[in-house]
N, C-alpha and C positions, 0 to 999 in steps of 0.2 A: 785440228787435234783428232787423235784416234783413240777409240775405246775398244778394247778386245774383251769380248764376253764369252765365258765358258759356261756351257749349259744352255740349251734352248728349249726348256720346258715352259710351263705357264709363266713363270716369273721371268725367265730369260728373254722370252719374246717381248714382254712388256718393258723390260729394261732396255732392250734394243730400240724399241719405239721411243722411249723417253730420252735416251741419250742422243738419238737422231734429232729429236725436237730441240734438244739443247745445243745442237750445232756440231756434234761429233761425227766423224767418219766411223762407221760400224764394221767391225770384224767379228764374226760369230764362229764358234767352234763347238762341235758336239760329236760324241761317239755314234749317235743316231743320225742318219742322213735326213735332217728335218728342215732343210732349207725352205721348203714350200710354206712353212708356217709363218715366215716373214713376208711373203708376197702380199702386197696390198697394205702392209703395215709400215714398212721402211722402204724408201725409194732407192737409196744408194747404200749397198752393203756388200760384203764379201762373206760367203759361208765356206767353212772348211770342215770336211768330214775327218774326224780324228780316227785313224785306223789302229793306232797303238796307244798304250797308256802314256808313253813318253813323247808323243807327237806334239804335245802342247808347247814344248820348248822351242821347236822350230817355228811354230805360229808366232810366238812372242818375239823371237829373234828376227824373223822376216818382216814384221810389221812395226816394231819399235813403238808400242802404244804409249800414250801419255798416262793411261790408267788401265789396269786389268781388273775386271769384275768377274767374280765367280758366283754363279747361282747353282753350282753343283751340290749334291748331298754332302753332308759334313765329313764323311769318311773319304772324300776325294779332294778335300781342300788343301791339306798339308803340302803335297808335292808342288802344287802351283804356287802357293804362298811362299814356300821355301826358295823356289827358283827366283821369284820376284825380289825377295829380300836380298838374296845373294848377289843379284845382278842390278840392284839399285833401281827397281821399277815400282811405281806406286801400285798398291793392291788393296782391294776391299772385297768383302764377301757377305753373304746373308747369315753365315754362322750356322747354328743349330746344335752345337754340342760344346759345353763349357770347357771341357778338358782340351779339346782340339783348338779352340780359340785361345786358350791360355798358352798352349805350346807355340802357336804362331806369334802371339804377342811377345813372349819371352825371347824368341828368336829375333824378332824385330828390334827389341831393346839391345840385344847383344851385338847384332851385325848390321842392322839397317841404317839407312840415311834418309831415303825417300819414305814418305808416310805409308803406314799400313793400318787398315781399319777393319776389324772383325765385327761380326754381329750387327750388321746394318740391315734394315728392313722395317718391319712393323714392331714386333716384340720378340726379340730385342731389336731396337732401332729407334723408330720415330717416338714411341712413348718414353724411351729413356732420354732422348734429346730434349723433349719438352720438360720432363721432370727435373733433369739436371739444370736446365735453364732457369726454371722457377726457383729451385733450391739455391741457385747462385745469386738471384736478384732479390730474394726476400730475407730479411734479418731474422735470426733466432729460430730457424727451422728445427723442429724436433721430430717430425714424422713425414714420410713421403710414401704415398700409396699409388701404385700403378695398376691400371686395368686395361685390357683389350679384349674385345669379343668379335668373332666373325659369325654372323647370324643370318639365317634366311629371312627375307622380307615377309614371306608367308609361312606360318607354322603348318607344315603339311605332313608331319610324321610324329610318332610318339616321342621321339627325342628332341623335337623342335630344333633340328640341326640340318645343315647342308654341307656336304664335303666340297671344299674349295681348294684344298691343298693335300699334301701327303698324309694318308691315313696312318702310316707307320710313325711319322713324326708326331701326329696328334696323340696316338696311343702312348708313345714315349713320354710326352709331356704330362699325361694323366698319371702314369704309374711310377715315374721316376721321383726320387726324393728331391726336395726343393730347398735352395738356400734362401734365407731371409736374414735381415738385420733386426735383432730384437735386443733392447737395452744395451745398444752399442756393441753387441757381440754377434758374429756370424754363426747361425745355428741351422740345422737341417730339420725340415718338417716333411711329413708325407705328402705326396701329391694328392689332390682332391680333398685335403683338409682345409680348415679355416673358412668354412662356408659362412657367407653373410649375404644379406639382401641390401642392394643399393638402389636408391631412387634416382633414375637417370632421365634424360630427355626422351627416352624410349619407354618410360615407365619402370616398374620394378624389375630388376635383373638379379640373378644370383651370381656370386663370385666366389672362387675358390683357388687355392694354390695350384699352379702348374709349373713345371720346371723350365728353366732356360730364359724366361722373359726378362728377368732382372739383370742378367749378364754382369758386366763390370761396374754397373751403377752401384751395386752393393758396396764394393770397396771404395768407390768415390764418396759415397755418403758416410761411410765409416770414418774415412780420413777427415771429413768435414766436422765430425763430432755429432752427427745426426743420430738420434736414438733408435728410431725404427724405420725400416724400409722393406717393402715387399712388392711382389708382382702377383696378380690374380687374373684369371680368365673369366670373362662374362659369358653367361648362357641364360636362356629363358628359364624361368622357374620350373623345377622338377627334373631337369636334365641329369644332374649329378646323382640324384637318388637312384635313377634307373641304371646308370653306369656302375655305381657301387654295388647294386643288387646283382648285376650280371657278372662283375669281376670278383667281388668278395664273397657273396653268398652262393652264387651259382658256379663260381670258380671257372668261368670261361677263360681260355687262354688267348694269347695274342692273335692267333689265326682265326679263332672263332669271333673275337671282337672285330677283327678286320672285316669279316664277312657281314657282321651286323651293320657296320657303317656303309659297306659297299651296297648291300641290298636294301637297307632301310633309309639311307640318307643321301643317296646319289642324286645329283641335281639334274632335272630335266632341262631341255634346251632353252626354254623360256623362263626358267626360275631365276629370280633375282636375289642377290645377297647384299648385305651391308656390313660395315665395320664400325664399331664404336670404340673410341679411344678416350681414356679419362686419366687425368693425373690430379691427385689431391695432395696439397702441401699444407701442413699445419705448423703454425708458429704461435704457440700459446693459445690464446682465444681466437686467433685469426685463422680462417681457412680460405685458401685460394684453390679454385677448381678450374681446370682446363678440360673441356669436353668437346669432342668433334665426332660427327658421323659422316662416313664416306659411303656413297651409294654406287651401285654398278652402272656401267654405261652400255653403249651399243657394242663396243668392241671388247672391253675388259671388265672382269668382275671387280667388285669392291675390294676383295682381298688382293687381287693383282695390283690394282692401283695403289692401295695403301702401302703395300710392301715394296713393289718395284719402283714406284715414283720416289719413295723415300731414299732408297739406296742410290738411285740415279742422281738425285739432288746432291747428295754428299760426294758421289763419284765425280760429278761435274766440277765441284769446287776443288777436289783433289787434283783432277787432271789439269786444271788451270793453274796449279801451283800455289793456290791460295792457302793451303794447309801445310805447305813445306816449312820445315823449321828444324830445330835441333832435336826434337823428339820424333821417334819413328812409330811407336805404337800409340795411336791416337785414342782418345776417349771422347765421350759424348759432349763434355764441356768444352772441348777444343773447337767445336763447330760454331761459326758465327751465326747466331740464331736468327737474327733478322733477315740475313741473306738466305739462309736455309728456308725460312718460312715463305719468303717472297717467291723463290723458285718453285718450291713444292706447290704452293697455292696456284701458281700459273699453270702447272702441269695438271692439277686436279680440275681446274676450270676449263681446260681445253676440250 
């Protein structure tokens, strides 16, 4: 079986590694000649330097992949997704923008046959898969709370944060409005609102609304009649007060805030990160909590592992035809959870 991966940044490299471990032949393509990044990670692969915006079509036609995986930025997803849907090719991506994912899903529902899955990764992705699984297996659920945090192991700066992915994406999550389900209605709340303190296995962490992480889980929960559902980001206590001070009182713009994170929170070579994922499901007086911590390894950061291994697990199931069926635009509840958990845990333990 063949997996074609578009985008060979931090996540793309880790996806290529994981898909290779899962038995797929790897074809990678990027506009940046970054083949060297895979050397030592993947034994057998083909790298293609994309020299034009439309070159991806030839890559797909020439290699006839069982699954196409995009780890490109959200504004580059639609052309590849549209081509795959039109040509009946399985497709999945990391998402990153609600309106883009919605457009892809609507196109898949209208034209597609082979499955399409947007917003896979960590959040949205893994946390949604866990949360929907719990909501489907517990009776009389009324509230579902989802949390994810990417944190440094050592608190070595005032923000107690370490940059492990796109700063632009991070800032968008903070400042964009967020959709939540409240009293069975979808409403919009400001990013960085809803601050609360949660007692976790890492001690007390603060949590607040950020955009995008809930993805299509909100509609799924609404259809089930669940009353409340939301996604929040974990940080060490005190982080969001400083961010609000800089953005709201000091009125620093996006470029200035980007500089703050670049200069103040960049990770040194030996810095380690962790990811904490938590899902809370309430059914009357009964509370069910799933909580997991992922740590960095010698090759990949915790954020890479938690994000790339999750999408790779689902992509491997898709590529094998396990998720083929009458529906093209897949949701998190469509994933066979026990199989997902088994494959993902094996990747994490490797």
